[in-house]
TIZAVO-564722 format. One record per residue (C-alpha): residue in three letters; z negated, x negated, y. Coordinates in steps of 0.2 Angstrom, whole numbers, padded with zeros to 4 digits, always signed. Layout:
<recs>
AlaZXY ...
</recs>
This chain:
<recs>
Met+0145-0945+0690 Ser+0151-0948+0672 Asp+0138-0947+0658 Asp+0149-0959+0648 Pro+0139-0976+0649 Ile+0148-0991+0656 Leu+0147-1006+0644 Ile+0144-1022+0653 Trp+0148-1037+0641 Gly+0139-1052+0648 Ala+0124-1050+0659 Gly+0124-1066+0668 Ala+0128-1070+0687 Ile+0142-1058+0689 Gly+0139-1044+0675 Gly+0120-1044+0678 Ile+0122-1040+0697 Ile+0136-1026+0693 Gly+0125-1018+0680 Ala+0109-1018+0691 Tyr+0118-1011+0706 Leu+0126-0997+0696 Ala+0110-0992+0687 Arg+0101-0992+0703 Ala+0114-0980+0710 Gly+0111-0968+0696 His+0126-0974+0684 Ala+0123-0975+0666 Val+0126-0993+0660 His+0122-1003+0644 Met+0121-1022+0645 Val+0126-1034+0631 Asp+0121-1052+0631 Ile+0120-1066+0619 Val+0103-1073+0625 Pro+0089-1062+0616 Glu+0076-1067+0629 His+0087-1061+0643 Val+0091-1044+0634 Glu+0072-1042+0631 Ala+0068-1045+0649 Met+0081-1032+0655 Arg+0075-1018+0644 Thr+0056-1021+0647 Ser+0051-1029+0663 Gly+0068-1027+0671 Leu+0082-1038+0678 His+0076-1046+0695 Ile+0089-1048+0708 Glu+0084-1060+0722 Gly+0091-1068+0737 Pro+0096-1065+0755 Val+0108-1050+0750 Lys+0095-1039+0741 Thr+0079-1041+0731 Phe+0075-1028+0718 Thr+0071-1026+0700 Gln+0080-1014+0688 Val+0076-1010+0670 Leu+0092-1009+0660 Pro+0096-1003+0643 Ala+0102-1019+0634 Ser+0107-1026+0617 Thr+0113-1042+0609 Pro+0130-1040+0601 Gln+0122-1039+0584 Glu+0111-1024+0590 Leu+0125-1014+0598 Thr+0131-0998+0591 Gly+0144-0985+0597 Arg+0160-0985+0606 Tyr+0163-0985+0625 Ser+0178-0980+0635 Arg+0174-0991+0650 Ile+0169-1009+0647 Ile+0167-1023+0660 Leu+0169-1040+0653 Ala+0159-1053+0663 Val+0158-1069+0652 Lys+0164-1086+0655 Ala+0183-1088+0654 His+0182-1100+0639 Ile+0171-1087+0629 Thr+0184-1073+0632 Glu+0192-1073+0615 Ala+0175-1074+0606 Ala+0169-1060+0616 Leu+0184-1049+0613 Asp+0181-1052+0594 Met+0164-1044+0596 Leu+0169-1031+0609 Ile+0185-1023+0602 Pro+0176-1013+0588 His+0166-1005+0602 Leu+0181-1000+0613 Ala+0185-0981+0611 Glu+0202-0975+0609 Gly+0211-0974+0625 Gly+0197-0984+0634 Tyr+0200-1000+0644 Val+0192-1017+0648 Val+0190-1023+0666 Ser+0190-1042+0668 Ala+0176-1047+0680 Gln+0179-1065+0677 Asn+0186-1081+0685 Gly+0203-1086+0679 Leu+0218-1077+0673 Asn+0209-1069+0658 Glu+0218-1053+0660 Arg+0233-1061+0651 Thr+0221-1065+0636 Ile+0214-1048+0636 Ala+0231-1039+0638 Ala+0238-1049+0623 Arg+0224-1043+0612 Ile+0222-1025+0617 Gly+0238-1021+0627 Ala+0241-1021+0646 Glu+0239-1002+0646 Asn+0221-1005+0641 Thr+0217-1019+0654 Val+0212-1017+0672 Gly+0212-1032+0684 Cys+0197-1037+0694 Phe+0193-1051+0707 Val+0176-1056+0712 Asn+0171-1070+0724 Tyr+0152-1066+0728 Gly+0140-1080+0725 Ala+0127-1078+0711 Asp+0118-1089+0698 Trp+0109-1084+0682 Leu+0092-1093+0685 Glu+0082-1089+0669 Pro+0080-1074+0657 Gly+0077-1058+0669 Arg+0082-1067+0685 Ile+0098-1068+0695 Leu+0101-1075+0712 Phe+0113-1065+0723 Gly+0118-1078+0736 Asn+0131-1070+0747 Arg+0143-1055+0748 Ala+0161-1059+0747 Ala+0178-1052+0743 Val+0180-1040+0728 Ala+0196-1032+0722 Val+0203-1021+0708 Gly+0220-1016+0702 Glu+0231-1012+0688 Leu+0241-1026+0681 Asp+0258-1017+0685 Gly+0253-1014+0703 Gln+0252-0995+0701 Ile+0237-0986+0709 Thr+0230-0975+0695 Asp+0215-0964+0694 Arg+0206-0976+0683 Ala+0209-0990+0695 Arg+0202-0978+0709 Asp+0187-0975+0697 Val+0183-0994+0695 His+0186-0997+0713 Ala+0173-0983+0717 Leu+0160-0992+0705 Leu+0163-1009+0712 Ser+0161-1002+0730 Val+0143-0998+0725 Leu+0140-1017+0725 Glu+0153-1022+0738 Pro+0156-1008+0751 Glu+0172-1017+0757 Ala+0179-1019+0739 Val+0198-1017+0739 Leu+0209-1006+0728 Thr+0225-1017+0727 Asp+0243-1016+0721 Asn+0244-1035+0720 Ile+0229-1040+0709 Trp+0239-1055+0703 Gly+0239-1061+0721 Tyr+0221-1060+0722 Leu+0219-1069+0705 Trp+0231-1083+0709 Gly+0222-1085+0726 Lys+0206-1087+0717 Met+0215-1100+0705 Gly+0219-1110+0721 Tyr+0202-1108+0728 Gly+0194-1112+0711 Ser+0203-1128+0709 Leu+0194-1134+0725 Leu+0178-1128+0718 Phe+0180-1138+0702 Cys+0184-1153+0713 Thr+0167-1151+0723 Ala+0159-1151+0706 Leu+0164-1169+0702 Thr+0151-1173+0715 Pro+0132-1170+0717 Asp+0136-1162+0735 Ser+0136-1144+0739 Met+0152-1135+0740 Ser+0152-1136+0759 Asp+0147-1154+0760 Ala+0160-1159+0748 Met+0175-1150+0756 Ala+0169-1156+0773 Arg+0172-1174+0769 Pro+0187-1179+0779 Glu+0191-1194+0767 His+0194-1182+0753 Arg+0204-1168+0762 Glu+0220-1175+0754 Val+0214-1172+0737 Tyr+0209-1154+0741 Ala+0226-1151+0749 Arg+0236-1158+0734 Leu+0226-1147+0722 Gly+0228-1131+0732 His+0247-1136+0734 Glu+0250-1138+0715 Val+0242-1121+0711 Met+0251-1112+0724 Thr+0267-1120+0719 Leu+0264-1113+0701 Ala+0260-1096+0708 Ala+0277-1096+0717 Ala+0285-1102+0700 Glu+0277-1087+0692 Gly+0284-1075+0705 Val+0267-1071+0712 Thr+0262-1070+0731 Pro+0244-1076+0732 Leu+0232-1067+0744 Gly+0219-1076+0755 Phe+0201-1072+0756 Asn+0185-1079+0763 Gly+0194-1093+0773 Phe+0207-1098+0759 Asp+0225-1098+0766 Pro+0237-1098+0751 Asp+0252-1101+0762 Ala+0245-1116+0771 Phe+0242-1125+0754 Arg+0259-1119+0747 Arg+0268-1127+0762 Ala+0257-1142+0762 Asp+0254-1140+0781 Arg+0239-1152+0784 Ala+0234-1144+0800 Ala+0234-1127+0793 Ile+0225-1133+0777 Asp+0212-1141+0788 Ala+0209-1125+0797 Ser+0208-1116+0781 Met+0196-1128+0773 Asp+0185-1128+0789 Lys+0184-1109+0787 Met+0179-1111+0768 Val+0166-1123+0773 Ala+0159-1111+0786 His+0159-1097+0774 Asn+0150-1107+0761 Arg+0137-1114+0773 Lys+0130-1096+0774 Thr+0126-1093+0756 Ala+0110-1096+0746 Lys+0121-1102+0732 Thr+0125-1119+0739 His+0134-1126+0723 Ser+0147-1119+0712 Gly+0143-1112+0695 Ile+0154-1126+0688 Trp+0142-1139+0696 Arg+0127-1129+0689 Asp+0135-1130+0671 Leu+0137-1149+0673 Ala+0121-1154+0682 Val+0108-1141+0677 Arg+0113-1132+0661 Lys+0122-1147+0654 Arg+0135-1137+0645 Arg+0154-1135+0645 Thr+0162-1128+0660 Glu+0177-1116+0661 Val+0189-1130+0666 Asp+0201-1128+0651 Ala+0201-1109+0651 Gln+0203-1109+0670 Ile+0212-1125+0676 Gly+0219-1132+0660 Ile+0230-1117+0659 Met+0238-1124+0675 Val+0243-1140+0666 Glu+0252-1130+0653 Leu+0261-1119+0666 Gly+0266-1135+0675 Arg+0275-1141+0660 Ala+0283-1124+0657 His+0290-1123+0675 Gly+0293-1142+0677 Val+0280-1142+0692 Asp+0271-1158+0695 Val+0252-1155+0692 Ser+0246-1173+0691 Ala+0231-1170+0702 Ile+0225-1155+0692 Ala+0228-1164+0676 Arg+0217-1179+0682 Met+0204-1168+0688 Val+0202-1159+0671 Glu+0201-1176+0663 Leu+0187-1181+0675 Ile+0177-1164+0672 His+0179-1168+0653 Asp+0171-1186+0657 Ile+0156-1178+0665 Glu+0154-1165+0651 Glu+0154-1178+0638 Gly+0142-1190+0647 Arg+0155-1204+0650 Arg+0154-1203+0669 Pro+0141-1196+0681 Gln+0145-1184+0695 Ser+0149-1194+0710 Ala+0160-1193+0726 Glu+0169-1209+0719 Leu+0177-1198+0706 Val+0186-1189+0720 Thr+0190-1205+0729 Glu+0198-1211+0712 Met+0210-1196+0714 Leu+0217-1201+0731 Pro+0231-1212+0725 Ile+0240-1198+0715 Cys+0237-1186+0730 Thr+0245-1196+0744 
</recs>
């Protein structure tokens, strides 16, 4: 076990759980977070992980970005997608020469990171477990789900094996893959459906189970999977999501896939998405532009019709700005452009 500490930048739902599990297993970690009260809790009373997966408390070395000193060869970036650039501004001075950054985030943030520090210093990562930051020092671990790691160029390297071994502490079935972009684009398709559920006050399962709205979910998934094909990527499925069904717009196969996703999400203590939580509970901007807005730009570049995605982004903005409340009617409004 290396004595070189792993720097985890962002100790929220994803990063907090990774850090707590690694430290509990004896790995040296150092946490960074912008919330001073959360940092103080982690290094004094400890970070409390709770929920059906595991309940424990772990004291962790932690700093705010302003307090952090030193350079690290292994950094796990676990901030919201739209904060990636700002986090990199603060993080890069702490990246040791020859070191690398692992993107444990939602979206295609590996593109942003590689543009700043080089693809050779960037490792791809996919996480789908359910978690929520509840308050300083408390994180809900709602359910286990797919985790994968891989190099951006598809090679299986020693460092990818090392990162895989670390993530296997948290998720024993974590995958070391030669197609990390396939996982990331699969998550983009799945994520588009989760953003749609957040238009409503319903849980993820209840929203996706509504038969009158299935056409909207089918169209959103189809648009993202069509973009993936235009990018030359073969998306991979996970936890019920079937990329090929959505790409082919096969309604019977899409319904079967969505029924599996509904069943998967019925088993988690995290009933609503993090997007819903940002809108309904924390009353703050979501990751919609950094995650889904990029699909609109790619649609223009490839000449792919992404009108459903574009409309959903507009509706999320309406909720963020207080112009519209969350309502199932917002999904109903999307039906005319999805049929």
